[in-house]
N, C-alpha and C positions, 0 to 999 in steps of 0.2 A: 505494499499499500505507500500511496507515494505521501510525504509528510507536506505540511503548507509551505515550508521553506524553500522547498522545491516546486512544489504547484504554482504557486502565486507569480514568483518571477516567470515560469513557463506559461501562465495564463496572459499574463502582461505581454509578453514577447508574441504571444498568437495574437492578441489584438491588435498591435502594433504591426505584425506583419499582414493582417487582412485590411486594416485601413489603406497601408502602401501599396498593397496588391489590387484595391478598388482603385486608385487614383491610377495607377499603371496602365490598369486595364482600361478605362476611359479615355487616357492620353493618348496612349502608345497603340491600342489596340491588340496589345500582344496576349492578353487574356489573364495575364498573373500568375501562368504556371511555372512559368521560367524562373519566378521567385520562389514560388511555393515548394517546388520538390526540393530544391537545397535545403530550404528552412526545414521541411518537414524532417528531411533525412538526418539533419542535425539534431533536430529536438527528440527524436524518437530515440537516436543514438545515445543522447545525454540521459534520457529516461531508462535506459538500458533495454530496448527493446532490439537492439542491432542482431541481424538474423541474415540467413540466407534469401530470405523475401522481402527484404525491409523496402529495396526500391519498387516494389509491385506496391507497397503498401503508400508510397509515397506518392505514386503517380495515380494510383487508384484515387485515393484521396483528393488530390490536385484536380482529375476529372470530375469530381463531384462539386466541388467549388465553381469550377470553369462554368459549367450549366447555368447555374444561377447566375454567374457574374457576365457572361455571355448574352444570355437572353435579355438581362437589366441592359446591357451596355446596346445593343441593338436595338431594341425599343427607342432608347434615347435617342440614339443618331438617325434611327427611322424618323423622328418629330421634326428632324432639321432636315429632312429629306434626300439626306447622305448616301443612304445605302442603294446600291446598284443591283436590285432584287433580280435582274437576269442574267447576272454572272452568278448568284446565289443559286438558281433555280438550274441552270446548265451544268454546275460543278458537283451538285448533290447528291447524286448515285455516286461518284467517285469519291467523294469527300467521306462517303458512310460506308463506302467498301474497303478504303484505305483505314481507316479507323477500324473497322472489324479486324483487319487482316494485323493491324497492329496490338491489339488484346490478345491475338493467336501468338504471336510473335513473343510478347511479353510473359505469357504463362509458361514460357521452354527455355527463355532467355536467364541466365544469371542474374544476381545483383551487380556483380562486379561488370558484366557486359553492358548492361542496363546503366552502367556508371560511366561509363567507356563513351557509349553512344550519346549521353546525354551531354558529359564532357566536351567530348569532340563539336558536337551540333551546335551547344551554347558557344564557343568560341568561333565558329564560324559565323554565326549569326551576329556576335558583338562585334566582329572585326567589318563585317559590311555595314551594320549600323553606323562605325566608326569612321570608315573610309569610304564608303560606298558615294557615288555621285549621282546625282538627281538626272543627269545626261545620258546615264548607262541604260539601253535598251536592248530587249531579247525581239523586240517585235513593236508595230505601229498599232496595232489592237491585241485585245484578247484571242488567244488561240482557239481554233477548232479543235474537234477530235480529228485524229486520235491524241494528238497532242496534248490538248485539254486532259483528257481522260489518265494521260501518265501523269502529268504534272499535280493532278489534284489527288490522284491516288497516292502517289510517294509522297504528296505531302502531308496527308493524314495520317499515314502510316507512321512517318518519323516523328510526327508530332502528337500522336499516340502515344508510342516509346519513351517523349522524352515528359509525360504529363501536361503537355501545354496546348491552346485551343488553335493553332493554326495562324495567329496573325504575326509571331517572330517569323515565319517564313513566307505567309500569306501577302503581308504587306510589301515588303521589298518586290515582292515576284509580280504584283499588279503592277506598282510602281516601274518594274523595267517593261512593262506593255503599254506604259503610258497613262494611265491612270491616275487623274491628281490624288495628292497625299490624302487630303481629308476622306476622300472617297473611297480609299483603298481602306482605311482605317477601319471608317463605318462599316464596309463589305466584310472585312475581316472577323469583327465581331459576329458576324452571321456563319463565316467558317467554325467558329468555336462552338457553336451550337450543333452544328451539323457531325463536328468530328467528337465533342465532348458527350451529347446524349449517349448514341450505341457505344462508343466505350466505357462510357460508367455502368450501361447495362451489363457489358461482360464482365468490368471488374467486381461487380457486385456480386457476380457466380464463381468466380473465380477462387479456387480452394488454397487456402495462404494457413497453412496449420499453425504457424508461429506469430502470427498477425498483432499487434498491441491488443489488450482488452477492449472489448464493446466494438469490435470491428465488423462489418457484414463484407465477406468475401474480403475484397485488398483494399477496404472505404474504412477508415477510422472516422468513425462517427461522433468522438468528442472532437477532434480537429474541425472536422465539418461544421459542427454546432457554434464553435468561438470562434472561424473564420468569417463565416459566411454573413453574421450581419453587419460586420466591418466593411465590409464589400460593398453589401446593398447601401450602405452608408456613404461610402466614398467615390464607388462609382460615378455618378451623377458631377461631381466637382471636378473628375478627369476628363468628363466630355466637355463640361464648359471649357476648360482649357485649354483642350483641343481645338476648338471651334475660335477660342479668343487672343490663341498667341502662337509665336513661332516657336514650335518644340525642338528644335534642332539643338541648342545649347543642351536641353536637358536629354535629349535623347544620344549626344556623343558621350555625358558623363554617365547616362545607363549603360551603354553599350561598354565604357569601359568595366563597368562593375560586374557586366555579365562574362565579359572576357575573363575575368579574372576567377569569378565563380566556376565557370566551366573548365578553365585549367585548374582549378583546387580540384574539383570534381574527377579528372582525368588523370591528375596525380594519385589521387587514391585509388583510383580502379587497377592502375600497374604497381602498387605498394611502394609508391616513395613515401 
């Protein structure tokens, strides 16, 4: 049983993480999972729940929070008319497929492998956010099939393995096809819904014998209950900031942070 000297600081940290996650989700369209997964990994480890399936629990719990955060975010962005529903409709089947494949892969992969995947891809995302140029292009418009199907499936697959909502990769991908950044951020929040809902269903039924107490499958209910009210409260502030300011300075600082987090996760995966 955890004593109050341990519980209260952890509760305070979870509340702070939830607040920051909501702002980041609304401001940058990244869904928050790229912050939550390493935060959960640290917290569960400090609470003594380190196991061979710890990353599955971190990813599954992150997916649960992203369902709520993404739905909230996409509704708020839609009120401002920023969501491109034609993209969401045409990408939806492939995003769902990639998410389902990601859950299956997460079942068979070890915590070490998932840490390595998260670390490597987080570093790539961080470096792109820091050094990517606005004039880089893959094409003049969003791709048609089969390119669209391949890109959407791969995006959802790796987003699920990382426990993120799709915005981390979806926003830069859409801007590489010329979609304005504010529209890309808004539409990426819809990616989060399409990726996190099927992945959450899968993680709820994932068998994790050594999960933390009060978990359902690979989802920690206590962490979800603490995090989600804060994200609901702070996501609107992030959305307002996204439409009211130039997010470039904050995005570069966040990119450095994510690169460091990814490098640290990769370091742990290789045993350094």
